[in-house]
ROGUSE-573654 format. One record per residue: residue number from 0; x, y, z of N, C-alpha, C in turn; residue in three letters. Coordinates in steps of 0.05 Angstrom, whole numbers, plus 5000, padded with zeros to 4 digits. Layout:
REM residues N
+-----+------+------+------+------+------+------+------+------+------+-----+
!   n !  n_X !  n_Y !  n_Z ! ca_X ! ca_Y ! ca_Z !  c_X !  c_Y !  c_Z ! res !
+-----+------+------+------+------+------+------+------+------+------+-----+
! NUM !    X !    Y !    Z !    X !    Y !    Z !    X !    Y !    Z ! ALA !
...
+-----+------+------+------+------+------+------+------+------+------+-----+
This chain:
REM residues 164
+-----+------+------+------+------+------+------+------+------+------+-----+
!   n !  n_X !  n_Y !  n_Z ! ca_X ! ca_Y ! ca_Z !  c_X !  c_Y !  c_Z ! res !
+-----+------+------+------+------+------+------+------+------+------+-----+
!   0 ! 5017 ! 4976 ! 5000 ! 5000 ! 5000 ! 5000 ! 5018 ! 5025 ! 5000 ! MET !
!   1 ! 5011 ! 5045 ! 4985 ! 5027 ! 5070 ! 4984 ! 5029 ! 5083 ! 5012 ! PRO !
!   2 ! 5048 ! 5101 ! 5013 ! 5052 ! 5115 ! 5038 ! 5027 ! 5130 ! 5046 ! GLN !
!   3 ! 5022 ! 5134 ! 5071 ! 4999 ! 5148 ! 5080 ! 4975 ! 5130 ! 5082 ! GLY !
!   4 ! 4977 ! 5104 ! 5075 ! 4956 ! 5085 ! 5079 ! 4934 ! 5086 ! 5058 ! GLY !
!   5 ! 4936 ! 5104 ! 5038 ! 4915 ! 5105 ! 5018 ! 4921 ! 5086 ! 4995 ! GLN !
!   6 ! 4901 ! 5071 ! 4987 ! 4903 ! 5053 ! 4965 ! 4904 ! 5068 ! 4939 ! ALA !
!   7 ! 4920 ! 5059 ! 4920 ! 4922 ! 5071 ! 4894 ! 4897 ! 5065 ! 4878 ! THR !
!   8 ! 4887 ! 5085 ! 4864 ! 4865 ! 5080 ! 4845 ! 4878 ! 5069 ! 4820 ! ASP !
!   9 ! 4879 ! 5042 ! 4819 ! 4894 ! 5029 ! 4797 ! 4884 ! 5036 ! 4769 ! LYS !
!  10 ! 4858 ! 5036 ! 4764 ! 4850 ! 5044 ! 4737 ! 4859 ! 5072 ! 4729 ! PRO !
!  11 ! 4857 ! 5091 ! 4748 ! 4865 ! 5119 ! 4743 ! 4895 ! 5120 ! 4738 ! ALA !
!  12 ! 4910 ! 5105 ! 4754 ! 4940 ! 5104 ! 4750 ! 4947 ! 5093 ! 4723 ! ALA !
!  13 ! 4933 ! 5072 ! 4715 ! 4939 ! 5060 ! 4688 ! 4930 ! 5078 ! 4666 ! LEU !
!  14 ! 4908 ! 5093 ! 4670 ! 4899 ! 5112 ! 4649 ! 4920 ! 5132 ! 4643 ! ARG !
!  15 ! 4937 ! 5139 ! 4662 ! 4958 ! 5159 ! 4658 ! 4982 ! 5148 ! 4642 ! ALA !
!  16 ! 4982 ! 5122 ! 4637 ! 5005 ! 5110 ! 4622 ! 5003 ! 5116 ! 4592 ! SER !
!  17 ! 5025 ! 5124 ! 4581 ! 5027 ! 5129 ! 4552 ! 5021 ! 5104 ! 4536 ! HIS !
!  18 ! 5028 ! 5081 ! 4547 ! 5025 ! 5056 ! 4534 ! 4995 ! 5049 ! 4530 ! LEU !
!  19 ! 4978 ! 5058 ! 4547 ! 4950 ! 5049 ! 4548 ! 4931 ! 5070 ! 4537 ! LEU !
!  20 ! 4939 ! 5089 ! 4522 ! 4922 ! 5111 ! 4513 ! 4898 ! 5101 ! 4496 ! THR !
!  21 ! 4901 ! 5079 ! 4483 ! 4879 ! 5068 ! 4466 ! 4861 ! 5049 ! 4481 ! GLU !
!  22 ! 4866 ! 5044 ! 4506 ! 4850 ! 5025 ! 4521 ! 4823 ! 5037 ! 4530 ! PHE !
!  23 ! 4803 ! 5020 ! 4530 ! 4777 ! 5028 ! 4541 ! 4777 ! 5025 ! 4571 ! THR !
!  24 ! 4757 ! 5035 ! 4584 ! 4754 ! 5031 ! 4613 ! 4753 ! 5002 ! 4621 ! ASP !
!  25 ! 4740 ! 4986 ! 4604 ! 4738 ! 4957 ! 4609 ! 4766 ! 4945 ! 4609 ! VAL !
!  26 ! 4782 ! 4951 ! 4589 ! 4809 ! 4940 ! 4587 ! 4826 ! 4949 ! 4611 ! GLY !
!  27 ! 4824 ! 4975 ! 4618 ! 4839 ! 4985 ! 4641 ! 4831 ! 4972 ! 4667 ! LEU !
!  28 ! 4805 ! 4966 ! 4670 ! 4796 ! 4953 ! 4694 ! 4807 ! 4924 ! 4695 ! ASN !
!  29 ! 4808 ! 4910 ! 4673 ! 4820 ! 4883 ! 4672 ! 4849 ! 4885 ! 4681 ! VAL !
!  30 ! 4864 ! 4903 ! 4669 ! 4893 ! 4906 ! 4676 ! 4896 ! 4913 ! 4706 ! LEU !
!  31 ! 4879 ! 4931 ! 4715 ! 4880 ! 4940 ! 4743 ! 4875 ! 4917 ! 4762 ! ALA !
!  32 ! 4856 ! 4900 ! 4755 ! 4850 ! 4877 ! 4771 ! 4873 ! 4858 ! 4774 ! GLU !
!  33 ! 4889 ! 4856 ! 4752 ! 4911 ! 4837 ! 4751 ! 4938 ! 4848 ! 4760 ! LEU !
!  34 ! 4940 ! 4875 ! 4760 ! 4966 ! 4888 ! 4767 ! 4971 ! 4886 ! 4797 ! ALA !
!  35 ! 4996 ! 4883 ! 4803 ! 5005 ! 4881 ! 4831 ! 5021 ! 4906 ! 4838 ! THR !
!  36 ! 5014 ! 4919 ! 4860 ! 5029 ! 4943 ! 4869 ! 5056 ! 4935 ! 4880 ! PRO !
!  37 ! 5076 ! 4952 ! 4875 ! 5103 ! 4948 ! 4886 ! 5114 ! 4975 ! 4893 ! ARG !
!  38 ! 5125 ! 4978 ! 4916 ! 5139 ! 5003 ! 4924 ! 5169 ! 4998 ! 4925 ! ASN !
!  39 ! 5184 ! 5018 ! 4916 ! 5213 ! 5017 ! 4916 ! 5222 ! 5043 ! 4929 ! VAL !
!  40 ! 5237 ! 5039 ! 4951 ! 5247 ! 5063 ! 4966 ! 5269 ! 5077 ! 4952 ! GLY !
!  41 ! 5271 ! 5103 ! 4958 ! 5292 ! 5120 ! 4946 ! 5320 ! 5107 ! 4951 ! ARG !
!  42 ! 5336 ! 5105 ! 4930 ! 5363 ! 5094 ! 4932 ! 5364 ! 5064 ! 4928 ! GLY !
!  43 ! 5341 ! 5051 ! 4924 ! 5340 ! 5022 ! 4921 ! 5336 ! 5016 ! 4891 ! VAL !
!  44 ! 5348 ! 4994 ! 4881 ! 5345 ! 4986 ! 4853 ! 5318 ! 4972 ! 4850 ! PHE !
!  45 ! 5302 ! 4980 ! 4831 ! 5278 ! 4966 ! 4824 ! 5285 ! 4940 ! 4810 ! ALA !
!  46 ! 5307 ! 4941 ! 4794 ! 5319 ! 4917 ! 4782 ! 5347 ! 4926 ! 4773 ! PHE !
!  47 ! 5364 ! 4905 ! 4769 ! 5391 ! 4910 ! 4760 ! 5396 ! 4898 ! 4733 ! ARG !
!  48 ! 5413 ! 4910 ! 4717 ! 5421 ! 4899 ! 4691 ! 5431 ! 4870 ! 4696 ! ALA !
!  49 ! 5421 ! 4852 ! 4679 ! 5428 ! 4824 ! 4681 ! 5408 ! 4808 ! 4695 ! GLY !
!  50 ! 5390 ! 4821 ! 4712 ! 5368 ! 4806 ! 4725 ! 5349 ! 4797 ! 4704 ! ASP !
!  51 ! 5335 ! 4775 ! 4709 ! 5314 ! 4766 ! 4691 ! 5292 ! 4787 ! 4690 ! ALA !
!  52 ! 5284 ! 4793 ! 4666 ! 5262 ! 4812 ! 4662 ! 5236 ! 4796 ! 4660 ! SER !
!  53 ! 5219 ! 4799 ! 4680 ! 5195 ! 4783 ! 4681 ! 5169 ! 4798 ! 4686 ! ASP !
!  54 ! 5170 ! 4825 ! 4684 ! 5146 ! 4840 ! 4690 ! 5146 ! 4867 ! 4675 ! ALA !
!  55 ! 5123 ! 4875 ! 4666 ! 5118 ! 4901 ! 4656 ! 5111 ! 4918 ! 4680 ! LEU !
!  56 ! 5125 ! 4941 ! 4684 ! 5119 ! 4958 ! 4707 ! 5110 ! 4985 ! 4697 ! ALA !
!  57 ! 5087 ! 4994 ! 4707 ! 5077 ! 5021 ! 4702 ! 5085 ! 5038 ! 4725 ! PHE !
!  58 ! 5098 ! 5061 ! 4719 ! 5107 ! 5079 ! 4741 ! 5083 ! 5097 ! 4748 ! ILE !
!  59 ! 5074 ! 5094 ! 4773 ! 5052 ! 5110 ! 4783 ! 5061 ! 5136 ! 4796 ! VAL !
!  60 ! 5082 ! 5133 ! 4812 ! 5093 ! 5157 ! 4826 ! 5123 ! 5153 ! 4828 ! LYS !
!  61 ! 5137 ! 5176 ! 4828 ! 5166 ! 5175 ! 4832 ! 5181 ! 5174 ! 4806 ! GLY !
!  62 ! 5208 ! 5172 ! 4809 ! 5226 ! 5172 ! 4786 ! 5247 ! 5150 ! 4789 ! THR !
!  63 ! 5250 ! 5136 ! 4767 ! 5272 ! 5116 ! 4765 ! 5293 ! 5126 ! 4746 ! LEU !
!  64 ! 5318 ! 5124 ! 4755 ! 5341 ! 5131 ! 4738 ! 5350 ! 5105 ! 4725 ! GLN !
!  65 ! 5355 ! 5107 ! 4698 ! 5365 ! 5084 ! 4683 ! 5395 ! 5085 ! 4681 ! LEU !
!  66 ! 5408 ! 5065 ! 4692 ! 5437 ! 5065 ! 4695 ! 5449 ! 5042 ! 4680 ! VAL !
!  67 ! 5472 ! 5047 ! 4666 ! 5485 ! 5025 ! 4651 ! 5494 ! 5002 ! 4669 ! PRO !
!  68 ! 5498 ! 4979 ! 4657 ! 5506 ! 4955 ! 4671 ! 5532 ! 4960 ! 4687 ! ARG !
!  69 ! 5550 ! 4975 ! 4676 ! 5576 ! 4981 ! 4689 ! 5574 ! 5002 ! 4711 ! GLU !
!  70 ! 5550 ! 5014 ! 4714 ! 5547 ! 5036 ! 4733 ! 5553 ! 5062 ! 4720 ! GLY !
!  71 ! 5557 ! 5082 ! 4735 ! 5563 ! 5109 ! 4725 ! 5538 ! 5127 ! 4724 ! GLY !
!  72 ! 5540 ! 5147 ! 4708 ! 5519 ! 5167 ! 4706 ! 5494 ! 5155 ! 4694 ! SER !
!  73 ! 5471 ! 5164 ! 4703 ! 5445 ! 5155 ! 4692 ! 5443 ! 5163 ! 4662 ! PRO !
!  74 ! 5432 ! 5145 ! 4646 ! 5427 ! 5150 ! 4618 ! 5401 ! 5165 ! 4613 ! LEU !
!  75 ! 5384 ! 5165 ! 4633 ! 5358 ! 5178 ! 4631 ! 5341 ! 5172 ! 4655 ! GLY !
!  76 ! 5317 ! 5183 ! 4655 ! 5298 ! 5179 ! 4677 ! 5271 ! 5173 ! 4665 ! GLU !
!  77 ! 5256 ! 5158 ! 4680 ! 5228 ! 5152 ! 4674 ! 5211 ! 5158 ! 4698 ! VAL !
!  78 ! 5187 ! 5167 ! 4693 ! 5169 ! 5175 ! 4716 ! 5140 ! 5168 ! 4710 ! GLY !
!  79 ! 5122 ! 5180 ! 4725 ! 5094 ! 5173 ! 4722 ! 5085 ! 5174 ! 4693 ! PRO !
!  80 ! 5070 ! 5153 ! 4685 ! 5060 ! 5151 ! 4658 ! 5078 ! 5134 ! 4640 ! GLY !
!  81 ! 5103 ! 5130 ! 4649 ! 5122 ! 5113 ! 4634 ! 5121 ! 5084 ! 4643 ! ASP !
!  82 ! 5133 ! 5067 ! 4627 ! 5134 ! 5038 ! 4634 ! 5163 ! 5029 ! 4631 ! THR !
!  83 ! 5169 ! 5007 ! 4644 ! 5195 ! 4993 ! 4640 ! 5189 ! 4963 ! 4640 ! VAL !
!  84 ! 5205 ! 4948 ! 4625 ! 5203 ! 4919 ! 4624 ! 5182 ! 4908 ! 4605 ! GLY !
!  85 ! 5172 ! 4925 ! 4587 ! 5151 ! 4916 ! 4569 ! 5158 ! 4892 ! 4552 ! GLY !
!  86 ! 5182 ! 4890 ! 4544 ! 5190 ! 4868 ! 4526 ! 5188 ! 4841 ! 4541 ! MET !
!  87 ! 5189 ! 4842 ! 4568 ! 5189 ! 4817 ! 4583 ! 5163 ! 4801 ! 4579 ! SER !
!  88 ! 5142 ! 4815 ! 4572 ! 5117 ! 4800 ! 4567 ! 5117 ! 4786 ! 4540 ! LEU !
!  89 ! 5134 ! 4796 ! 4522 ! 5135 ! 4785 ! 4495 ! 5157 ! 4763 ! 4491 ! LEU !
!  90 ! 5180 ! 4767 ! 4503 ! 5202 ! 4749 ! 4501 ! 5217 ! 4746 ! 4527 ! VAL !
!  91 ! 5228 ! 4723 ! 4532 ! 5245 ! 4720 ! 4556 ! 5271 ! 4735 ! 4552 ! GLU !
!  92 ! 5282 ! 4746 ! 4573 ! 5307 ! 4760 ! 4571 ! 5315 ! 4772 ! 4597 ! GLY !
!  93 ! 5334 ! 4789 ! 4596 ! 5344 ! 4802 ! 4620 ! 5344 ! 4832 ! 4616 ! GLU !
!  94 ! 5345 ! 4847 ! 4638 ! 5346 ! 4876 ! 4637 ! 5373 ! 4884 ! 4627 ! HIS !
!  95 ! 5374 ! 4903 ! 4608 ! 5399 ! 4913 ! 4597 ! 5409 ! 4937 ! 4613 ! VAL !
!  96 ! 5392 ! 4950 ! 4628 ! 5399 ! 4972 ! 4645 ! 5389 ! 4967 ! 4673 ! LEU !
!  97 ! 5400 ! 4981 ! 4692 ! 5390 ! 4980 ! 4720 ! 5371 ! 5004 ! 4723 ! SER !
!  98 ! 5352 ! 5000 ! 4742 ! 5333 ! 5022 ! 4748 ! 5335 ! 5028 ! 4778 ! ALA !
!  99 ! 5346 ! 5052 ! 4784 ! 5351 ! 5061 ! 4811 ! 5330 ! 5082 ! 4818 ! LEU !
! 100 ! 5317 ! 5078 ! 4841 ! 5296 ! 5097 ! 4850 ! 5309 ! 5123 ! 4859 ! ALA !
! 101 ! 5304 ! 5145 ! 4844 ! 5315 ! 5171 ! 4851 ! 5298 ! 5183 ! 4873 ! ALA !
! 102 ! 5273 ! 5174 ! 4875 ! 5254 ! 5182 ! 4896 ! 5240 ! 5156 ! 4905 ! THR !
! 103 ! 5222 ! 5158 ! 4924 ! 5205 ! 5135 ! 4930 ! 5188 ! 5131 ! 4905 ! ASP !
! 104 ! 5186 ! 5106 ! 4897 ! 5172 ! 5099 ! 4872 ! 5149 ! 5079 ! 4878 ! VAL !
! 105 ! 5127 ! 5084 ! 4864 ! 5104 ! 5066 ! 4865 ! 5100 ! 5055 ! 4837 ! GLU !
! 106 ! 5099 ! 5028 ! 4835 ! 5095 ! 5014 ! 4810 ! 5070 ! 4997 ! 4811 ! LEU !
! 107 ! 5059 ! 4992 ! 4787 ! 5039 ! 4971 ! 4783 ! 5051 ! 4952 ! 4764 ! LEU !
! 108 ! 5053 ! 4927 ! 4771 ! 5066 ! 4907 ! 4754 ! 5047 ! 4886 ! 4744 ! GLN !
! 109 ! 5053 ! 4877 ! 4719 ! 5040 ! 4854 ! 4707 ! 5062 ! 4835 ! 4700 ! ILE !
! 110 ! 5062 ! 4812 ! 4713 ! 5084 ! 4792 ! 4709 ! 5077 ! 4775 ! 4685 ! THR !
! 111 ! 5097 ! 4761 ! 4675 ! 5093 ! 4744 ! 4652 ! 5073 ! 4722 ! 4658 ! ARG !
! 112 ! 5074 ! 4708 ! 4681 ! 5053 ! 4688 ! 4687 ! 5025 ! 4700 ! 4687 ! PRO !
! 113 ! 5021 ! 4724 ! 4698 ! 4995 ! 4737 ! 4698 ! 4987 ! 4743 ! 4669 ! VAL !
! 114 ! 5005 ! 4752 ! 4653 ! 4999 ! 4758 ! 4625 ! 4992 ! 4733 ! 4610 ! PHE !
! 115 ! 5006 ! 4711 ! 4615 ! 4999 ! 4685 ! 4602 ! 4971 ! 4677 ! 4610 ! GLU !
! 116 ! 4963 ! 4680 ! 4635 ! 4936 ! 4674 ! 4644 ! 4915 ! 4693 ! 4631 ! GLY !
! 117 ! 4923 ! 4718 ! 4628 ! 4905 ! 4738 ! 4615 ! 4899 ! 4730 ! 4586 ! MET !
! 118 ! 4917 ! 4717 ! 4573 ! 4912 ! 4708 ! 4545 ! 4889 ! 4689 ! 4544 ! LYS !
! 119 ! 4885 ! 4674 ! 4565 ! 4863 ! 4654 ! 4566 ! 4837 ! 4667 ! 4577 ! LYS !
! 120 ! 4839 ! 4683 ! 4598 ! 4816 ! 4694 ! 4611 ! 4805 ! 4720 ! 4599 ! THR !
! 121 ! 4823 ! 4736 ! 4587 ! 4816 ! 4762 ! 4575 ! 4832 ! 4765 ! 4549 ! HIS !
! 122 ! 4827 ! 4749 ! 4529 ! 4844 ! 4749 ! 4505 ! 4844 ! 4776 ! 4490 ! PRO !
! 123 ! 4822 ! 4790 ! 4490 ! 4822 ! 4816 ! 4476 ! 4841 ! 4836 ! 4490 ! ARG !
! 124 ! 4840 ! 4837 ! 4516 ! 4857 ! 4855 ! 4531 ! 4886 ! 4847 ! 4527 ! THR !
! 125 ! 4892 ! 4821 ! 4528 ! 4919 ! 4812 ! 4524 ! 4929 ! 4819 ! 4496 ! ALA !
! 126 ! 4912 ! 4816 ! 4476 ! 4920 ! 4823 ! 4448 ! 4924 ! 4853 ! 4446 ! LEU !
! 127 ! 4907 ! 4868 ! 4457 ! 4910 ! 4898 ! 4456 ! 4936 ! 4907 ! 4470 ! LYS !
! 128 ! 4943 ! 4894 ! 4493 ! 4968 ! 4900 ! 4506 ! 4992 ! 4892 ! 4489 ! LEU !
! 129 ! 4990 ! 4869 ! 4477 ! 5012 ! 4860 ! 4459 ! 5016 ! 4880 ! 4436 ! THR !
! 130 ! 4994 ! 4889 ! 4424 ! 4997 ! 4908 ! 4402 ! 5008 ! 4935 ! 4412 ! LEU !
! 131 ! 5000 ! 4943 ! 4436 ! 5010 ! 4968 ! 4447 ! 5040 ! 4966 ! 4452 ! ALA !
! 132 ! 5049 ! 4943 ! 4462 ! 5077 ! 4938 ! 4467 ! 5093 ! 4938 ! 4441 ! LEU !
! 133 ! 5082 ! 4925 ! 4420 ! 5095 ! 4924 ! 4394 ! 5097 ! 4952 ! 4383 ! ALA !
! 134 ! 5076 ! 4968 ! 4385 ! 5077 ! 4996 ! 4375 ! 5098 ! 5012 ! 4390 ! GLN !
! 135 ! 5099 ! 5009 ! 4416 ! 5118 ! 5023 ! 4433 ! 5147 ! 5015 ! 4425 ! ASP !
! 136 ! 5151 ! 4990 ! 4420 ! 5178 ! 4981 ! 4411 ! 5185 ! 4993 ! 4384 ! LEU !
! 137 ! 5166 ! 4993 ! 4366 ! 5171 ! 5005 ! 4339 ! 5178 ! 5034 ! 4341 ! ALA !
! 138 ! 5164 ! 5049 ! 4358 ! 5170 ! 5077 ! 4362 ! 5198 ! 5081 ! 4374 ! GLU !
! 139 ! 5205 ! 5064 ! 4393 ! 5231 ! 5067 ! 4405 ! 5253 ! 5060 ! 4385 ! ARG !
! 140 ! 5249 ! 5041 ! 4368 ! 5268 ! 5034 ! 4348 ! 5271 ! 5057 ! 4327 ! LEU !
! 141 ! 5249 ! 5068 ! 4320 ! 5250 ! 5091 ! 4301 ! 5265 ! 5114 ! 4313 ! ARG !
! 142 ! 5261 ! 5120 ! 4339 ! 5276 ! 5141 ! 4353 ! 5305 ! 5135 ! 4355 ! ASP !
! 143 ! 5312 ! 5109 ! 4356 ! 5341 ! 5101 ! 4359 ! 5354 ! 5096 ! 4332 ! ALA !
! 144 ! 5341 ! 5102 ! 4310 ! 5351 ! 5095 ! 4283 ! 5379 ! 5105 ! 4278 ! LYS !
! 145 ! 5384 ! 5131 ! 4283 ! 5411 ! 5142 ! 4277 ! 5432 ! 5129 ! 4294 ! ALA !
! 146 ! 5429 ! 5127 ! 4321 ! 5449 ! 5114 ! 4337 ! 5453 ! 5084 ! 4329 ! PRO !
! 147 ! 5432 ! 5070 ! 4322 ! 5434 ! 5043 ! 4313 ! 5450 ! 5040 ! 4287 ! LEU !
! 148 ! 5445 ! 5059 ! 4269 ! 5461 ! 5059 ! 4244 ! 5490 ! 5063 ! 4249 ! GLN !
! 149 ! 5497 ! 5082 ! 4267 ! 5525 ! 5087 ! 4273 ! 5537 ! 5063 ! 4286 ! GLU !
! 150 ! 5523 ! 5049 ! 4304 ! 5533 ! 5025 ! 4316 ! 5538 ! 5003 ! 4296 ! PHE !
! 151 ! 5519 ! 4999 ! 4278 ! 5523 ! 4978 ! 4257 ! 5546 ! 4984 ! 4239 ! LEU !
! 152 ! 5550 ! 5009 ! 4231 ! 5573 ! 5016 ! 4214 ! 5599 ! 5011 ! 4230 ! VAL !
! 153 ! 5599 ! 5017 ! 4256 ! 5623 ! 5012 ! 4272 ! 5628 ! 4982 ! 4274 ! TRP !
! 154 ! 5607 ! 4966 ! 4279 ! 5610 ! 4937 ! 4281 ! 5620 ! 4925 ! 4255 ! GLN !
! 155 ! 5610 ! 4934 ! 4233 ! 5618 ! 4923 ! 4207 ! 5648 ! 4930 ! 4202 ! ILE !
! 156 ! 5655 ! 4955 ! 4208 ! 5683 ! 4963 ! 4205 ! 5701 ! 4947 ! 4223 ! GLY !
! 157 ! 5692 ! 4942 ! 4247 ! 5708 ! 4927 ! 4266 ! 5712 ! 4898 ! 4256 ! LYS !
! 158 ! 5691 ! 4886 ! 4247 ! 5693 ! 4858 ! 4236 ! 5711 ! 4857 ! 4212 ! LYS !
! 159 ! 5709 ! 4877 ! 4194 ! 5726 ! 4877 ! 4171 ! 5755 ! 4880 ! 4178 ! GLN !
! 160 ! 5761 ! 4897 ! 4198 ! 5789 ! 4900 ! 4207 ! 5799 ! 4875 ! 4220 ! ALA !
! 161 ! 5782 ! 4860 ! 4234 ! 5791 ! 4835 ! 4247 ! 5797 ! 4813 ! 4226 ! GLU !
! 162 ! 5782 ! 4814 ! 4204 ! 5786 ! 4793 ! 4184 ! 5810 ! 4797 ! 4166 ! SER !
! 163 ! 5822 ! 4820 ! 4168 ! 5846 ! 4826 ! 4151 ! 5871 ! 4814 ! 4162 ! ARG !
+-----+------+------+------+------+------+------+------+------+------+-----+
């Protein structure tokens, strides 16, 4: 339960998420019913790079700093309305960045097992969430196009130099 003893209005918190802008109230209520609250205290890692990624987390309150595996300066911050771990519902894998709570953070999480169950009990909501995650990934890839191109050119040049 959040600080102060007040329960979070889960549907309202999910409505604020950029990922769920196309969801109806019915879909939001289904997700709210299945989402599990999690609090992360300031200075604590919500997850670390290399940990298994097994839940989509909606940030309700607070700020997470995204930190490289090796540590160092944060690469960015995410806050209310943002999500982390979305790919974990689509494919098994690990976190590539760590998420450190810059403030006290309140999350709503949907784990992979819950999502798998949702496919059977609420297939439309599961499909809509899958499509929203795919669209989010496509937008992120489009935004990363230039850095990815630079990386690929560097990798190709490196491999060509090694083969000489």
